[in-house]
C-alpha positions in Angstrom: -123.1 77.8 -104.3 -122.0 81.3 -103.4 -120.4 83.4 -106.1 -117.1 85.1 -105.2 -116.5 88.6 -106.6 -113.4 90.8 -106.7 -114.8 92.7 -103.7 -114.6 89.5 -101.6 -110.9 89.0 -102.3 -109.9 92.4 -100.9 -110.0 93.7 -97.4 -110.2 97.3 -96.4 -106.5 97.8 -96.3 -105.7 96.2 -99.8 -104.8 98.4 -102.7 -106.5 97.6 -105.9 -104.2 97.9 -108.9 -105.7 99.6 -111.9 -104.9 97.9 -115.2 -104.2 101.2 -116.8 -101.5 102.0 -114.2 -99.9 98.6 -114.8 -99.4 99.6 -118.5 -97.9 102.9 -117.4 -95.6 101.1 -115.0 -94.3 98.8 -117.8 -93.8 101.8 -120.1 -91.8 103.5 -117.3 -89.7 100.3 -116.9 -89.1 100.3 -120.7 -88.0 104.0 -120.6 -85.8 103.4 -117.6 -84.1 100.4 -119.3 -83.4 102.5 -122.4 -81.9 105.3 -120.3 -79.8 102.8 -118.3 -78.5 101.3 -121.6 -77.5 104.7 -122.8 -75.7 105.5 -119.5 -73.9 102.2 -119.6 -72.9 102.8 -123.2 -71.6 106.3 -122.5 -69.8 105.0 -119.4 -68.1 102.2 -121.4 -67.1 104.7 -124.1 -65.7 107.2 -121.6 -63.9 104.4 -119.8 -62.4 103.2 -123.0 -61.1 106.6 -123.9 -59.6 107.0 -120.4 -57.9 103.5 -120.7 -56.6 104.4 -124.1 -55.1 107.7 -123.1 -53.6 106.3 -119.9 -52.2 103.3 -121.7 -50.7 105.5 -124.5 -47.0 105.7 -124.1 -45.4 109.2 -124.3 -43.4 110.1 -127.3 -39.7 110.9 -126.9 -40.7 114.6 -127.4 -43.4 114.4 -124.7 -40.9 112.9 -122.3 -38.8 116.0 -122.9 -41.6 118.4 -122.0 -40.0 119.3 -118.7 -37.5 121.3 -120.8 -40.1 123.8 -121.8 -39.8 127.2 -120.1 -37.1 129.7 -119.2 -33.9 128.6 -117.5 -31.2 130.9 -116.1 -28.0 131.1 -114.2 -27.2 134.7 -113.4 -24.4 136.0 -111.2 -23.6 139.7 -110.8 -23.3 141.1 -114.4 -23.3 137.7 -116.1 -26.4 135.8 -117.2 -26.7 132.5 -119.0 -30.3 131.9 -120.2 -32.0 129.3 -122.3 -35.7 129.5 -123.2 -37.5 126.4 -124.7 -40.9 126.7 -126.4 -43.1 124.5 -128.6 -42.6 124.7 -132.3 -45.7 123.0 -133.7 -46.7 119.5 -132.6 -43.5 117.7 -133.3 -40.7 120.1 -132.2 -39.4 122.4 -129.5 -37.0 125.2 -130.0 -34.7 127.2 -127.8 -32.7 130.4 -127.8 -29.6 130.4 -125.6 -27.6 133.5 -124.6 -24.6 134.3 -122.5 -24.7 138.0 -121.6 -22.0 139.8 -119.7 -22.3 143.4 -118.6 -25.0 143.9 -121.3 -22.9 142.4 -124.1 -24.0 139.1 -125.8 -20.9 136.9 -125.7 -22.7 133.7 -127.0 -25.9 133.0 -128.9 -27.3 129.6 -129.9 -30.5 128.4 -131.5 -31.6 124.8 -130.9 -34.4 122.8 -132.5 -35.5 119.5 -130.9 -37.6 117.4 -133.3 -39.2 114.0 -133.5 -38.2 112.3 -136.8 -38.7 108.8 -138.2 -35.2 108.1 -136.9 -35.9 109.3 -133.4 -35.4 112.6 -131.5 -32.7 114.9 -132.7 -31.3 118.2 -131.6 -30.2 120.6 -134.4 -28.0 123.4 -133.2 -26.9 126.6 -134.9 -24.3 128.7 -133.1 -23.6 132.2 -134.3 -20.0 132.5 -135.5 -19.3 128.7 -135.6 -19.5 125.9 -138.2 -19.8 128.5 -141.0 -23.3 129.3 -139.6 -24.5 125.8 -140.6 -26.6 123.8 -138.2 -25.2 120.7 -136.6 -27.4 117.6 -135.9 -27.0 115.6 -132.7 -29.0 112.3 -132.4 -30.5 111.1 -129.2 -28.7 108.1 -127.8 -30.3 107.9 -124.3 -33.5 109.2 -122.7 -35.2 108.7 -119.3 -37.8 110.8 -117.6 -35.2 113.3 -116.5 -32.2 112.8 -118.8 -31.5 113.2 -122.5 -28.2 112.5 -124.2 -27.5 113.6 -127.8 -24.4 112.7 -129.8 -22.6 113.5 -133.0 -19.2 111.8 -133.0 -18.2 113.6 -136.3 -18.5 117.1 -134.8 -15.3 118.8 -133.6 -16.6 119.9 -130.2 -18.8 119.0 -128.5 -19.6 115.4 -129.5 -22.0 114.9 -126.6 -24.8 117.2 -125.3 -26.6 116.1 -122.1 -29.6 117.6 -120.4 -30.4 116.5 -116.9 -33.4 117.7 -114.8 -34.3 117.6 -111.2 -37.2 119.7 -109.9 -36.8 123.3 -110.9 -33.1 122.8 -111.7 -31.4 121.5 -114.9 -27.8 120.9 -116.0 -26.8 121.3 -119.6 -23.4 119.6 -120.3 -21.3 119.6 -123.4 -18.4 117.2 -123.7 -16.0 115.4 -126.0 -12.5 115.5 -127.4 -11.0 118.8 -128.3 -7.4 119.1 -129.6 -6.7 115.5 -128.4 -8.0 116.1 -124.8 -11.3 115.3 -123.2 -13.2 118.4 -122.3 -16.4 118.9 -120.4 -18.4 122.1 -119.6 -21.5 122.2 -117.3 -24.2 124.9 -117.2 -26.4 124.7 -114.1 -29.7 126.5 -114.4 -32.9 127.2 -112.4 -36.3 127.4 -114.0 -37.6 131.0 -113.8 -40.8 130.6 -116.0 
């Protein structure tokens, strides 16, 4: 009987696999598996964060973010301007002026804030309401419209902000001396 050796099982073109290399190969596979698990874990974590942030509904104040910036309506020597900025994490504030030939005819400070009761706009007008602020509560909001109301205020009882592109309209309305009155202020974003 002829004894068969390893040399008899291989031809010239066969590659002989070294047992030491097999151990290195399995170590490499184990390393690669660990790396892939980490990559998958990081990907799942990142995907979860993205899904959470995309699914998070905007707050009322975040929906009003379009208001931020400087808005103006200037004609000849008259200029109506309103500048909205962030006031911390839960509020915006605005300074509004009507200037004619260098004289300030009207000055107003507005504070838009998120409260437990919703979004409200608190307005202080120089020379009106004994310098006390008046609060208007939001009654309607869409992506480009905000309506605030205070039925107890003498005038206005309703304040509306509407936005389209780089234009906005601020409107005040309500009853004044037994008659309905409405004033509109069209503005363009300048900053």
